[in-house]
Structures are given as C-alpha cells and as structure tokens.
C-alpha positions as CSV (number, residue, x, y, z in Angstrom):
1,X,-38.3,-45.5,-9.3
2,X,-35.7,-42.9,-10.2
3,X,-35.6,-40.5,-13.1
4,X,-32.2,-40.2,-14.8
5,X,-30.5,-38.7,-17.9
6,X,-28.3,-39.9,-20.7
7,X,-26.9,-38.6,-24.0
8,X,-29.6,-40.3,-26.2
9,X,-31.9,-38.1,-28.1
10,X,-34.9,-38.8,-25.9
11,X,-36.3,-36.3,-23.3
12,X,-35.6,-38.6,-20.4
13,X,-35.3,-42.2,-19.3
14,X,-36.5,-44.0,-16.2
15,X,-34.1,-46.0,-14.1
16,X,-35.8,-48.6,-11.9
17,X,-34.3,-49.1,-8.4
18,X,-36.1,-52.0,-6.9
19,X,-35.9,-52.8,-3.2
20,X,-37.4,-55.4,-0.9
21,X,-37.9,-53.1,2.0
22,X,-38.4,-49.3,2.1
23,X,-35.4,-49.1,4.5
24,X,-33.2,-49.7,1.5
25,X,-34.4,-46.5,-0.3
26,X,-31.5,-44.3,1.0
27,X,-28.9,-46.8,-0.1
28,X,-30.4,-47.0,-3.6
29,X,-30.2,-43.2,-3.9
30,X,-26.6,-43.2,-2.9
31,X,-25.7,-45.9,-5.4
32,X,-27.2,-44.0,-8.3
33,X,-25.7,-40.7,-7.1
34,X,-25.3,-37.8,-9.6
35,X,-26.4,-40.0,-12.5
36,X,-30.0,-39.0,-11.8
37,X,-31.7,-35.6,-12.3
38,X,-34.7,-36.3,-10.0
39,X,-35.9,-39.1,-7.8
40,X,-39.5,-40.4,-7.9
41,X,-40.5,-42.7,-5.0
42,X,-43.4,-45.1,-5.1
43,X,-44.9,-43.8,-1.9
44,X,-44.2,-41.3,0.9
45,X,-42.5,-43.9,3.0
46,X,-39.2,-44.4,1.1
47,X,-39.2,-40.7,0.3
48,X,-39.3,-39.8,3.9
49,X,-36.6,-42.3,4.8
50,X,-34.3,-41.0,2.1
51,X,-35.0,-37.4,3.2
52,X,-34.2,-38.1,6.8
53,X,-31.0,-40.0,5.8
54,X,-29.8,-36.8,4.1
55,X,-29.1,-38.4,0.7
56,X,-31.5,-36.3,-1.4
57,X,-29.0,-34.0,-3.1
58,X,-31.3,-33.8,-6.2
59,X,-35.0,-32.8,-6.5
60,X,-37.3,-35.6,-5.4
61,X,-41.0,-36.4,-5.1
62,X,-43.3,-39.4,-4.5
63,X,-46.5,-40.9,-5.8
64,X,-49.4,-39.5,-3.7
65,X,-51.4,-42.0,-1.7
66,X,-53.9,-39.5,-0.4
67,X,-56.9,-38.2,-2.3
68,X,-58.0,-40.5,-5.1
69,X,-55.8,-43.4,-3.9
70,X,-57.3,-43.3,-0.4
71,X,-60.9,-43.0,-1.7
72,X,-60.3,-46.0,-4.0
73,X,-59.1,-48.0,-1.0
74,X,-62.2,-47.0,1.0
75,X,-64.3,-48.2,-1.9
76,X,-62.6,-51.6,-1.7
77,X,-63.0,-51.6,2.0
78,X,-66.8,-51.0,1.7
79,X,-67.0,-54.2,-0.4
80,X,-65.5,-56.3,2.5
81,X,-68.3,-57.3,4.8
82,X,-65.9,-57.4,7.7
83,X,-64.9,-53.8,7.4
84,X,-66.8,-50.6,8.4
85,X,-64.9,-47.8,6.6
86,X,-66.0,-45.4,9.4
87,X,-64.0,-47.5,12.0
88,X,-60.6,-48.3,10.5
89,X,-57.0,-47.5,11.2
90,X,-54.5,-45.9,8.7
91,X,-50.8,-45.4,8.5
92,X,-48.4,-43.1,6.6
93,X,-51.1,-40.6,5.7
94,X,-51.6,-37.7,8.1
95,X,-54.9,-36.8,9.8
96,X,-55.7,-33.9,7.5
97,X,-55.4,-36.0,4.4
98,X,-57.6,-38.7,5.8
99,X,-60.3,-36.2,7.0
100,X,-60.3,-34.5,3.5
101,X,-61.0,-37.9,1.8
102,X,-63.8,-38.7,4.2
103,X,-65.3,-35.3,3.8
104,X,-65.3,-35.8,0.0
105,X,-67.3,-39.0,0.6
106,X,-69.6,-37.5,3.2
107,X,-68.4,-39.9,5.9
108,X,-67.5,-39.1,9.5
109,X,-63.9,-39.7,10.4
110,X,-64.1,-39.3,14.2
111,X,-63.6,-43.0,14.8
112,X,-60.8,-43.4,12.3
113,X,-57.4,-43.8,13.9
114,X,-54.4,-42.4,12.1
115,X,-50.6,-43.0,12.5
116,X,-48.3,-41.1,10.2
117,X,-45.1,-41.6,12.1
118,X,-42.6,-43.8,10.3
119,X,-41.6,-47.1,12.0
120,X,-40.5,-50.7,11.5
121,X,-42.9,-53.0,9.8
122,X,-43.5,-55.0,13.0
123,X,-44.3,-51.8,14.9
124,X,-46.9,-50.6,12.5
125,X,-48.4,-54.0,12.1
126,X,-48.8,-54.3,15.9
127,X,-50.5,-50.9,15.9
128,X,-53.2,-52.0,13.5
129,X,-53.6,-55.5,15.1
130,X,-53.9,-54.1,18.6
131,X,-56.8,-51.8,17.6
132,X,-58.6,-54.6,15.8
133,X,-58.1,-57.1,18.7
134,X,-59.6,-54.6,21.1
135,X,-62.6,-54.0,18.9
136,X,-61.8,-50.4,18.4
137,X,-61.5,-50.8,14.6
138,X,-62.9,-53.2,12.1
139,X,-60.0,-53.2,9.6
140,X,-56.8,-51.5,8.5
141,X,-55.9,-49.3,5.5
142,X,-52.2,-49.5,5.1
143,X,-49.8,-47.9,2.6
144,X,-47.0,-50.4,3.4
145,X,-47.0,-53.7,1.4
146,X,-45.1,-55.6,4.1
147,X,-47.7,-54.5,6.7
148,X,-50.5,-55.7,4.5
149,X,-48.8,-59.1,4.1
150,X,-48.4,-59.5,7.8
151,X,-52.0,-58.7,8.7
152,X,-53.3,-60.9,5.9
153,X,-51.2,-63.8,7.2
154,X,-52.7,-63.2,10.7
155,X,-56.2,-63.4,9.1
156,X,-57.1,-59.8,9.9
157,X,-59.1,-57.6,7.5
158,X,-56.8,-55.2,5.6
159,X,-56.9,-53.1,2.5
160,X,-53.7,-51.8,0.9
161,X,-53.8,-48.2,-0.3
162,X,-52.4,-48.3,-3.9
163,X,-51.6,-45.4,-6.1
164,X,-54.1,-44.8,-8.9
165,X,-53.1,-44.5,-12.5
166,X,-53.8,-40.8,-12.4
167,X,-51.6,-40.4,-9.4
168,X,-48.7,-42.2,-11.1
169,X,-49.1,-40.0,-14.2
170,X,-49.1,-36.8,-12.1
171,X,-46.1,-37.9,-10.2
172,X,-44.2,-38.7,-13.4
173,X,-45.0,-35.3,-14.8
174,X,-43.9,-33.6,-11.6
175,X,-40.6,-35.6,-11.6
176,X,-40.0,-34.7,-15.2
177,X,-40.5,-31.0,-14.5
178,X,-38.2,-31.2,-11.4
179,X,-35.6,-33.0,-13.5
180,X,-35.8,-30.5,-16.3
181,X,-35.5,-27.6,-13.8
182,X,-32.5,-29.3,-12.2
183,X,-30.9,-29.6,-15.6
184,X,-31.4,-25.9,-16.3
185,X,-30.1,-25.1,-12.9
186,X,-27.0,-27.3,-13.3
187,X,-26.3,-25.6,-16.7
188,X,-26.5,-22.1,-15.2
189,X,-23.5,-20.0,-16.1
190,X,-20.9,-19.8,-13.4
191,X,-17.8,-17.6,-13.1
192,X,-14.8,-18.2,-10.9
193,X,-12.3,-15.4,-10.1
194,X,-8.9,-16.5,-8.7
195,X,-6.4,-14.1,-7.3
196,X,-2.9,-14.9,-6.2
197,X,-1.7,-12.7,-3.3
198,X,2.0,-13.7,-4.0
199,X,1.7,-12.2,-7.4
200,X,-0.3,-9.2,-6.3
201,X,1.7,-7.8,-3.5
202,X,4.3,-5.1,-4.4
203,X,6.8,-6.5,-2.0
204,X,7.3,-9.5,-4.2
205,X,8.8,-7.4,-7.0
206,X,12.2,-7.4,-5.3
207,X,12.7,-10.8,-7.0
208,X,13.9,-11.0,-10.6
209,X,11.1,-10.6,-13.1
210,X,11.6,-13.9,-14.8
211,X,10.7,-15.8,-11.6
212,X,7.3,-14.1,-11.7
213,X,6.8,-15.0,-15.3
214,X,7.7,-18.6,-14.8
215,X,5.3,-18.8,-11.9
216,X,2.4,-17.3,-13.9
217,X,3.0,-19.7,-16.7
218,X,3.0,-22.7,-14.4
219,X,-0.1,-21.5,-12.6
220,X,-1.9,-20.9,-16.0
221,X,-0.9,-24.3,-17.2
222,X,-2.3,-25.9,-14.0
223,X,-5.6,-24.0,-14.2
224,X,-6.0,-25.0,-17.9
225,X,-5.5,-28.7,-17.0
226,X,-8.0,-28.5,-14.2
227,X,-10.5,-26.5,-16.3
228,X,-10.4,-29.0,-19.1
229,X,-11.6,-31.7,-16.7
230,X,-14.6,-29.6,-16.0
231,X,-15.3,-28.5,-19.5
232,X,-14.5,-24.9,-18.4
233,X,-12.4,-22.1,-19.9
234,X,-9.6,-20.0,-18.4
235,X,-8.5,-16.4,-19.1
236,X,-5.8,-14.4,-17.4
237,X,-7.3,-11.0,-16.2
238,X,-4.1,-9.3,-15.1
239,X,-0.7,-10.1,-13.6
240,X,-2.2,-11.8,-10.5
241,X,-5.8,-13.0,-11.3
242,X,-7.6,-15.4,-13.6
243,X,-11.2,-15.9,-14.7
244,X,-12.8,-19.3,-15.2
245,X,-16.2,-19.8,-16.8
246,X,-18.1,-23.1,-16.3
247,X,-21.5,-24.5,-15.4
248,X,-23.0,-24.8,-11.9
249,X,-23.1,-28.6,-12.3
250,X,-19.4,-28.9,-13.1
251,X,-18.4,-26.6,-10.3
252,X,-20.7,-28.3,-7.8
253,X,-19.0,-31.6,-8.5
254,X,-15.4,-30.2,-8.3
255,X,-16.0,-28.4,-5.0
256,X,-17.9,-31.0,-3.1
257,X,-21.1,-29.0,-3.3
258,X,-19.4,-25.6,-2.8
259,X,-17.6,-26.7,0.3
260,X,-14.0,-26.9,-1.0
261,X,-12.3,-24.0,-2.8
262,X,-11.8,-25.0,-6.5
263,X,-8.3,-25.6,-7.6
264,X,-6.8,-24.5,-4.3
265,X,-5.6,-27.9,-3.1
266,X,-3.6,-28.7,-6.3
267,X,-2.2,-25.1,-6.6
268,X,-0.9,-25.3,-3.0
269,X,0.4,-28.8,-3.4
270,X,2.3,-28.3,-6.7
271,X,3.2,-24.6,-6.6
272,X,3.2,-23.8,-2.9
273,X,0.8,-20.9,-3.5
274,X,-2.3,-19.8,-1.5
275,X,-5.1,-18.4,-3.6
276,X,-8.3,-16.3,-3.0
277,X,-11.4,-17.5,-4.8
278,X,-14.8,-16.1,-5.6
279,X,-17.6,-18.1,-7.3
280,X,-20.6,-16.4,-8.8
281,X,-23.7,-17.4,-10.8
282,X,-26.1,-15.3,-12.8
283,X,-28.4,-15.1,-15.8
284,X,-25.7,-13.2,-17.8
285,X,-21.9,-13.3,-17.8
286,X,-21.9,-9.8,-16.3
287,X,-24.2,-10.8,-13.4
288,X,-22.1,-14.0,-12.7
289,X,-18.9,-12.0,-12.7
290,X,-20.3,-9.4,-10.4
291,X,-21.4,-12.1,-7.9
292,X,-18.0,-13.7,-8.2
293,X,-16.3,-10.5,-7.3
294,X,-18.6,-10.0,-4.4
295,X,-17.8,-13.5,-3.1
296,X,-14.1,-12.8,-3.6
297,X,-14.4,-9.5,-1.6
298,X,-16.0,-11.5,1.3
299,X,-13.2,-14.0,1.2
300,X,-10.5,-11.3,1.2
301,X,-12.2,-9.5,4.1
302,X,-12.0,-12.7,6.1
303,X,-15.7,-13.3,6.3
304,X,-15.3,-17.0,5.5
305,X,-18.5,-17.9,7.4
306,X,-20.5,-16.3,4.5
307,X,-19.0,-18.7,2.0
308,X,-17.0,-18.2,-1.2
309,X,-19.8,-19.0,-3.7
310,X,-22.8,-16.8,-4.5
311,X,-25.9,-17.9,-6.4
312,X,-27.6,-15.8,-9.1
313,X,-29.7,-14.0,-6.5
314,X,-26.6,-12.9,-4.6
315,X,-27.0,-15.3,-1.7
316,X,-24.1,-17.3,-0.2
317,X,-24.5,-21.0,-1.0
318,X,-22.7,-23.1,1.6
319,X,-20.9,-21.5,4.6
320,X,-18.2,-22.0,5.6
321,X,-15.8,-23.5,2.9
322,X,-13.6,-26.4,3.9
323,X,-10.0,-25.7,3.2
324,X,-7.5,-28.5,2.3
325,X,-6.2,-29.9,5.5
326,X,-2.7,-28.9,6.5
327,X,-0.1,-31.5,7.5
328,X,0.1,-31.9,11.2
329,X,3.4,-31.4,12.9
330,X,5.3,-29.0,15.2
331,X,4.4,-25.4,15.2
332,X,6.1,-23.6,12.3
333,X,8.9,-21.2,13.1
334,X,8.7,-17.6,11.8
335,X,9.5,-17.3,8.1
336,X,12.5,-15.0,8.7
337,X,14.0,-17.5,11.2
338,X,13.6,-20.4,8.8
339,X,15.2,-18.3,5.9
340,X,18.1,-17.3,8.2
341,X,18.8,-20.9,9.1
342,X,18.8,-22.0,5.5
343,X,20.8,-19.0,4.3
344,X,23.5,-19.9,6.9
345,X,24.0,-23.3,5.3
346,X,23.8,-22.4,1.6
347,X,26.9,-23.2,-0.3
348,X,28.4,-21.4,-3.4
349,X,25.7,-18.7,-3.4
350,X,23.1,-21.2,-4.7
351,X,19.7,-20.1,-3.4
352,X,17.6,-22.8,-5.0
353,X,16.5,-25.7,-2.7
354,X,13.9,-28.5,-2.6
355,X,12.3,-30.2,0.3
356,X,14.9,-32.9,0.5
357,X,18.0,-30.7,0.9
358,X,16.1,-28.1,2.9
359,X,15.1,-30.8,5.3
360,X,18.7,-31.9,5.7
361,X,19.7,-28.3,6.4
362,X,17.0,-27.7,9.0
363,X,17.2,-31.2,10.5
364,X,13.5,-32.0,9.8
365,X,11.7,-34.5,7.6
366,X,11.1,-33.6,3.9
367,X,7.4,-33.3,4.7
368,X,8.0,-30.7,7.4
369,X,10.5,-28.9,5.1
370,X,7.9,-28.8,2.3
371,X,5.5,-27.1,4.7
372,X,8.1,-24.6,5.9
373,X,9.0,-23.8,2.3
374,X,5.4,-23.0,1.6
375,X,5.4,-20.8,4.6
376,X,8.3,-18.9,3.1
377,X,6.3,-18.5,-0.2
378,X,3.2,-17.2,1.7
379,X,5.4,-14.6,3.4
380,X,7.2,-13.5,0.2
381,X,10.6,-15.0,1.3
382,X,10.8,-17.6,-1.4
383,X,9.6,-18.2,-5.0
384,X,8.3,-21.6,-6.2
385,X,9.8,-22.6,-9.5
386,X,8.0,-24.6,-12.2
387,X,8.0,-28.3,-11.2
388,X,11.0,-30.2,-12.5
389,X,9.4,-32.7,-14.8
390,X,11.4,-35.9,-15.1
391,X,10.7,-39.3,-16.7
392,X,10.9,-41.0,-13.3
393,X,7.5,-41.9,-11.8
394,X,6.2,-40.1,-8.7
395,X,5.7,-36.5,-7.7
396,X,7.8,-34.0,-9.7
397,X,10.6,-32.4,-7.8
398,X,9.5,-28.9,-6.6
399,X,12.3,-26.3,-6.4
400,X,12.1,-23.0,-4.5
401,X,14.4,-19.9,-4.9
402,X,15.1,-18.4,-1.5
403,X,15.0,-14.6,-1.5
404,X,17.9,-14.1,0.9
405,X,17.9,-10.4,0.0
406,X,14.9,-10.0,2.3
407,X,17.0,-10.8,5.4
408,X,18.5,-7.4,5.2
409,X,15.1,-5.7,5.4
410,X,14.0,-7.5,8.6
C-alpha cells in the first residue's frame, strides 16, 4: 500500500499497489514514482526488497510483524495440537524480535530457529520443511503468504504471522507523519544564484555595449521560461548574475535529484554560455541565499566534488554534479587559432557567422563548428546573439559575432 497526495481538500489518500509476489514491490514503487509522498509496505519483505533495489526516493515504512503480531501467531500455534510453540522455525523476523516476544510470554526460545535473510519462496519453504522433516521443529511461523501456501499444500503445520489491527493503525499513522514531513521538506524555500562568467569578466567589455545588453535580455528571457515551468521566480541581481526562488521539490525534479546543474544545459545549447550555479536552502530567505552563495563559491573554486547544492544545515547534498555531456569529436583547437582561420575567410567585413557557414570555412561539420563557436564564447573571442526566431520548424538559427579585434592582443 502506498500513501499519495492530490489536490482534493482531504489530508491524504491511499493508493493501493497490489502485487502477486513480493518481488514486484520495487517495480510498483517505480511506476508510481513522485506521485506519492510516502510508501507503506504490508510487511518487512517488500520493504527490504524495494530498499535493496534502490527505488525508495521517498520516505517509507512497513507494517510491523514483530511484537503483538508474533504473539498473536504464537497464540494460534498453541491451539494447533501438532505444534509446540517452543520448537518452531520463523522467517523474516530477526532473532532479537523473536526472543523479545517469547520473553513477554515467559517461554524459552532456545529451540526456536530463526531465518531473517531474504530469499526466494522455494528456498524459505525448503528451510522450514527440512527442519520439520528432521524432527528438529514441530511447525513453522511464516510472514510470507506464498510460503504458508506451499507448506499447507505439503500437509505441514504452519501458522502465518499476520499484522494486528493495532499494528496497521500504527503503521498508517507513521506513514502519514512521514508523508507530511516529506511535504514540508519539499516545500522548503530554495534559492538559486546563477552567475555568467562571460558577462562578469572585464575583458568582455571590448565588445560593443549593445551586444552585452542583447545577451542579458536573451538570458533573462530563457531563465523566466524555465522558471515558469517550475513555479519559480527570477530576478536579476546585477550585470552578470540572477537569483531564482523556488521550492526544494521543484528544484529536485529539475536537477535529477541535485545531480545536474539547473538551467545549464539549455543556456549552453541556445546561447552558447557556461554558467556557475549555487543552490541553497534555509528556514528564511536570508539563510537560503547565504547557503546558495556558499555553494556558488565552492563551484567557482573548482571544488565540484562537494556539490553545487547545500541544504538548510549547510551540508552539500549530492557530490559531484553531472554536467551536460559534451559532443564527442576531435580535440578542439585553441580559440585564437580558430578565430584566426575564420577571420581569414570573412568577406566584406561581416563578423557574424552561424554554425553552417563557420563549418564551411573551417572544413568541419556544423555540429563541430557549433562546439568551436561555443569555445570562442567561453574564451571571450565571440558573442552569441539572440536566437534568430523564424516561422520554420526546428532549432532557431544561432548567430555569433566574432570579436576579431582580439586577434591584435594575442
């Protein structure tokens, strides 16, 4: 059973995820994905399988089968004339849980055999059956329905450990609290600070001012578009940096769990710019911004292994971030060399090119030319112009102004 959320005016709703075998638990969690705030499993078995599969990205718990549930099963076993509760085998529950229940009942547990390792239905059934066939035990207490069915079909004495009503209520309350806490955590205030080295470095000012203004406008427009998808807000801080406010949940989804720099892929793809990003969380806007600036400082210092996102306690979240993959190809020439080759083939003093004509000048594919033009931008040897929006379908034509004046300085 999985606990989920919706927009209806009710505290929560339960989403049933039935399966025929506990091995399907991980797949059920993956299918429901982020639509649930907390997972509640019917027993420790599916919970452990999902945990080992690494699919529990949200809080999770399970209905307890120790304590009252085990004592109830021992009571039913005592009513079966074939079973001596002091000589039985158990599964799923660990030795400490079993001994605690027996101590509560005043029964010795030295002849009780426990197996808490997970395994296939056939393997666990064989474990119980072997002990009974050898006369070591008189019956089995199992937490796995399929194992109980197999042993019953073989005519062997078995009692299934079932959760009590009290255990179910407790588990529901625990899951509700976990889900509520998760909601609060996801709603936590998050601040993103984005800095653009191309706009920050003084060497760039050799280019005409209006190119910088066009670039700022294009970048601001792109950030607003991306922020709207995340229900976030964007403000320019100064000539080269921006501040974005959002919630932890929206940023988590947009960054693949804080593994990918937010916005960086699209900014590089459409504007040919590299950015530096810091993400911070906090109980107040001031705390969140302080943590974002600390994360940004780490990024600028080259300490990428410490991550680009910091939680409200000042701890890095997920090191290291995964940058958008670069297009594979031949090693890129030095920026000045590329600019020199292009400048030698420019006609009529026109210094504006795109990937198509730059590729023809350099004798490379448009894809390689696009990468080389981005290299020129990173080195301050070219300026990306606002994308040329046309009514034709496909990627907008991206133009670059080559700063050939820089050749005289190298």
